Structures are given as C-alpha cells and as structure tokens.
VEXTI-399139 format. One record per residue: residue number from 0; residue in one letter; x, y, z of N, C-alpha, C, O in turn. Coordinates in steps of 0.02 Angstrom, whole numbers, plus 32768, in hexadecimal, padded with zeros to 4 digits. Example, Ala and Ser with C-alpha at 12.3 -4.5 7.8 and 13.67 -1.06 7.14 Angstrom:
REM residues 2
   kefi   vexmi   n_east   n_north   n_up   ca_east   ca_north   ca_up   c_east   c_north   c_up   o_east   o_north   o_up
      0       a     8294      7EE4   8186      8267       7F1F    8186     8294      7F5B   8186     82C8      7F5A   81A7
      1       s     8282      7F90   8162      82AC       7FCB    8165     8285      8002   818A     829E      8039   8192
//
This chain:
REM residues 86
   kefi   vexmi   n_east   n_north   n_up   ca_east   ca_north   ca_up   c_east   c_north   c_up   o_east   o_north   o_up
      0       m     9123      04E5   77C9      911F       04CD    7813     90CF      04E3   7831     90A5      0507   7817
      1       a     90D0      04C0   786E      90A1       04C9    7895     90A1      04F9   78CA     90D9      0506   78E0
      2       v     9062      051F   78EB      9077       054B    7908     9064      051D   7954     9040      04EB   795E
      3       e     908F      054A   7983      908A       0532    79C0     905A      0540   79F1     9040      0578   79F1
      4       y     904E      0521   7A0E      900F       0545    7A4C     901C      0523   7A81     9033      04E9   7A7D
      5       w     900F      0546   7AC4      9034       0544    7AF6     8FD8      0545   7B26     8FA5      0567   7B20
      6       l     8FEA      0515   7B4C      8F9A       0504    7B77     8F9C      0512   7BB9     8FC7      04F7   7BDC
      7       v     8F6D      053E   7BD3      8F4B       052C    7C2B     8F1B      0505   7C1A     8EF8      04FB   7BE8
      8       a     8F21      04E2   7C71      8EFB       04A5    7C85     8EC7      04CE   7CAE     8EC3      050B   7CB4
      9       f     8EA3      04A1   7CC6      8E70       04BC    7CF1     8E64      0468   7D36     8E76      042D   7D37
     10       d     8E3C      0494   7D64      8E2A       045C    7D8D     8DD4      045B   7D7F     8DB6      0436   7DA6
     11       s     8DB5      0476   7D59      8D74       047A    7D5A     8D61      0486   7D12     8D8C      0496   7CE9
     12       t     8D2D      0482   7D05      8D0C       04A0    7CBF     8D02      04E0   7CD9     8D31      0504   7CCA
     13       h     8CCD      0503   7D02      8CC2       053C    7D1E     8CF8      0577   7D05     8CE9      05A3   7CDD
     14       h     8D3C      056E   7D27      8D80       058B    7D39     8D8D      058D   7CD7     8D8F      05C4   7CBA
     15       a     8D95      0554   7CB4      8DA3       055A    7C5E     8D6C      059B   7C42     8D7B      05CA   7C1D
     16       l     8D31      058E   7C5E      8CFC       05AD    7C4B     8D09      0606   7C39     8D04      062E   7C0B
     17       r     8D1F      0603   7C8C      8D25       0658    7C9A     8D66      0664   7C8A     8D6D      069A   7C6E
     18       a     8DA1      0640   7C92      8DDF       064F    7C5D     8DD5      065F   7C19     8DF2      0692   7C07
     19       e     8DB1      063C   7BE8      8DA5       0632    7BA0     8D7E      0691   7BA1     8D92      06BE   7B7B
     20       a     8D47      0699   7BD6      8D37       06EE    7BC3     8D60      072B   7BDF     8D64      0766   7BD0
     21       e     8D80      06FC   7C16      8DBE       0755    7C1B     8DFE      0749   7BD3     8E17      0777   7BB2
     22       l     8E0B      0708   7BCD      8E46       072A    7BB8     8E18      0741   7B5F     8E3A      0769   7B3E
     23       e     8DDE      072E   7B40      8DC5       0744    7AFF     8DB5      077C   7B1B     8DB8      07A3   7AEB
     24       g     8DA7      0799   7B49      8D94       07D9    7B67     8DD3      080D   7B62     8DD3      084A   7B5E
     25       a     8DEE      07F6   7B63      8E3D       0821    7B67     8E59      080F   7B1C     8E94      0802   7B11
     26       g     8E33      0811   7AF9      8E63       07FB    7AB2     8E78      07BE   7AB2     8E58      07A2   7A85
     27       l     8EA4      0790   7AD0      8EBC       0764    7AAF     8EBB      0730   7A79     8E80      0734   7A66
     28       d     8ECE      0711   7A60      8EB3       06E5    7A2D     8ED7      06A1   7A49     8F11      068B   7A4B
     29       i     8E91      068C   7A5F      8E80       063A    7A81     8E68      0611   7A64     8E52      0620   7A2D
     30       d     8E60      05C5   7A7E      8E2C       05A3    7A65     8E2C      056E   7AA2     8E5C      0550   7ABA
     31       i     8DEC      056D   7AB3      8DDB       0529    7ADA     8DD1      04DF   7ACA     8DA6      04CB   7AA3
     32       r     8DF2      04C0   7AE2      8E00       0485    7AC8     8DF4      0437   7B02     8DDD      0438   7B3B
     33       p     8E04      040F   7AE9      8DEA       03B6    7B29     8E3C      03C9   7B23     8E5D      03DA   7AF1
     34       t     8E50      03BE   7B6B      8E8D       03BB    7B8E     8EA5      0367   7B75     8E8C      032F   7B76
     35       p     8EDB      0380   7B64      8F02       034F    7B38     8F19      0310   7B88     8F37      031D   7BBC
     36       k     8F01      02DF   7B76      8F10       02A3    7BB6     8F5E      02A1   7BD1     8F6A      0296   7C0C
     37       t     8F89      02A9   7BAA      8FBE       02B5    7BBD     8FD7      02EB   7BF2     900D      02E3   7C0F
     38       v     8FB4      031B   7BFC      8FB4       0355    7C27     8F81      0341   7C58     8F83      0309   7C40
     39       t     8F62      033D   7C7A      8F40       0328    7CAA     8F01      0301   7C9A     8EE2      02F2   7C67
     40       a     8EF9      02F2   7CF5      8EA7       02D1    7CE0     8E71      02FC   7D07     8E3E      02EA   7D26
     41       g     8E8D      0338   7CFD      8E51       0362    7D29     8E0D      038C   7CF9     8DE1      0376   7CD4
     42       c     8E1A      03C0   7D0A      8DDC       03D0    7CD8     8DE5      03B7   7C88     8E16      03A4   7C68
     43       a     8DA1      03BE   7C76      8DB3       038D    7C24     8DAA      03D7   7BEC     8DA6      03CC   7BAF
     44       l     8DA9      041D   7C04      8DBF       0446    7BE3     8E1D      047E   7BDB     8E42      0491   7C08
     45       s     8E21      0482   7BAB      8E60       049C    7BB9     8E69      04E0   7B8A     8E3E      04EB   7B60
     46       i     8E99      0508   7B91      8E93       0543    7B54     8ED7      0551   7B4C     8F00      055D   7B78
     47       d     8EE1      054E   7AFC      8F18       054A    7AE2     8F33      05A8   7AD1     8F03      05CE   7AD6
     48       f     8F5B      05BF   7AC6      8F67       05F7    7AC1     8FB4      0603   7AA5     8FD9      05DA   7AC0
     49       f     8FCF      0625   7A82      9021       0637    7A6A     9040      0645   7AA9     9030      0665   7ADC
     50       p     9072      0624   7A97      90C0       0625    7AC5     90C1      066E   7AE0     90C6      0677   7B1D
     51       q     90BD      06A5   7AB2      90D2       06EA    7AAF     90AF      0701   7ADE     90C5      072D   7B02
     52       d     905E      06DF   7AEC      902F       06FA    7B1C     9037      06E5   7B61     900B      06FC   7B86
     53       l     906D      06B8   7B83      9071       06A4    7BB9     9069      06CD   7BFA     904D      06BA   7C2D
     54       e     9092      0720   7BEB      908D       0741    7C2A     904A      0759   7C32     902E      075F   7C68
     55       r     9029      076D   7BE7      8FE1       079B    7BF6     8FAB      0764   7C09     8F75      0772   7C21
     56       v     8FBE      0729   7BFE      8F7B       06EA    7BFE     8F89      06F0   7C53     8F56      06F4   7C75
     57       q     8FC0      06F0   7C71      8FD8       06DE    7CAE     8FB7      0717   7CEA     8F9E      070E   7D21
     58       q     8FC4      0759   7CBD      8FB4       078E    7CE1     8F5C      0786   7CE3     8F41      0788   7D1A
     59       i     8F3D      0780   7CB6      8EED       078D    7CAD     8ED9      0740   7CE8     8EA5      0740   7D09
     60       l     8EFC      0717   7CEA      8ECB       06D8    7D01     8EDE      0700   7D4D     8EAF      0706   7D75
     61       e     8F30      0720   7D66      8F20       072A    7DB0     8F09      0758   7DC3     8EFD      0761   7DFF
     62       e     8EFA      078A   7D8C      8ECF       07CE    7DB1     8E7A      07A9   7DAF     8E45      07BF   7DC7
     63       k     8E83      077E   7D94      8E3D       077C    7D9A     8E2A      073F   7DBD     8DEE      072F   7DBB
     64       e     8E5C      0714   7DE4      8E61       06DC    7E1C     8E3E      06A6   7DF3     8E0D      068A   7E0C
     65       v     8E58      0693   7DA6      8E24       0663    7D98     8E62      061E   7DA9     8E9B      061F   7D91
     66       v     8E4A      05EC   7DD1      8E66       05AF    7DDD     8E78      057D   7DA0     8E56      055D   7D79
     67       i     8EC8      0585   7DAB      8EEE       0552    7D74     8F10      0508   7D98     8F20      04F5   7DD1
     68       r     8F0D      04EC   7D50      8F2D       04AC    7D67     8F7B      04AD   7D5F     8FA6      048E   7D7F
     69       g     8F82      04D5   7D2D      8FC3       04EA    7D15     8FD0      04EA   7CB6     8FA8      04D5   7C8D
     70       y     900E      0507   7CAA      901E       051A    7C63     9043      04E2   7C5F     905D      04BF   7C8B
     71       f     903F      04DD   7C0E      9072       04B1    7BF4     9079      04B2   7BA7     9058      04D2   7B7E
     72       k     90A2      048F   7BA0      90D0       049B    7B4F     90C6      0460   7B30     90C7      0433   7B5A
     73       p     90BA      0448   7AEA      90D2       040B    7AC8     9122      040F   7AC3     914C      0437   7AAF
     74       e     9121      03B5   7AEB      9184       03B6    7AC6     9164      036E   7A9E     913C      0354   7AC4
     75       g     916C      0346   7A5C      915E       030D    7A4E     9112      0301   7A44     90F1      0333   7A37
     76       a     90F9      02D5   7A47      90BA       02B6    7A5B     909C      02B9   7A95     9066      029B   7A9A
     77       a     90B8      02E2   7AD7      909F       02F3    7B13     90A0      035A   7B2A     909E      038E   7B09
     78       y     90A2      0350   7B50      908A       03A4    7B7C     90D0      0398   7BC3     90D7      0366   7BE8
     79       i     90F9      03D6   7BC2      912A       03D9    7BFB     90F6      041C   7C13     90E4      044D   7BF4
     80       r     90EB      0408   7C4D      90DA       0447    7C92     9100      0479   7C96     9127      0463   7CC0
     81       l     9114      04AE   7C8A      913F       04F9    7C9E     9138      0509   7CE2     9108      051B   7D04
     82       e     917E      04FD   7CEF      9188       0515    7D29     9180      0568   7D27     918E      0584   7CF2
     83       l     916D      058E   7D5B      914F       05D9    7D57     915E      05F0   7D78     914F      05D8   7DAE
     84       q     9184      062C   7D79      918C       0658    7DB9     9143      066F   7DCF     9115      0675   7DA6
     85       v     913B      067B   7E15      90F3       069F    7E29     910D      06E6   7E38     90E6      0712   7E4A
//
C-alpha cells in the first residue's frame, strides 16, 4: 500500500522555501517538490507532509506568518483543496 501525502501549495518560491525551513526546523518529516499541475498555477514548489501532521503544519505556518495558497489531498489522479477552519 502506498503512503499518502497531503500537500501545501504557495504563491511564491520564497514562501515555499521559508516554509520548508520552518517545518524542518520543527522536526516534521516533509518533502519539497514541484507543484502538480492539477493543483495550481501559482508557485512551482509545494511541500508534501503526512496527513496526521496537518494541524502542526497549519500551526507552524500561521505562527511564522508564511503565506500559503492552500492545503490539498490526493483524490485519484487529481488533488482536492481542503476546506479548513481558521
């Protein structure tokens, strides 16, 4: 069975790289990668994370004021945007 990753997408490479540093610094297991074309036409980079880390990822990025485009999870060959409470 394949491991499922969710992702967070950004509007700029600067925000993606800053998020990578903050999340890795907090000890989270993440990967930075090209943003799938089915997600967004914004920044070329996104970050994969484990679904169980969603709340921690949100908390860190909000505390550090990192601007994001949205959170997404895979569904078939596409991704769907997560509608989260702020």
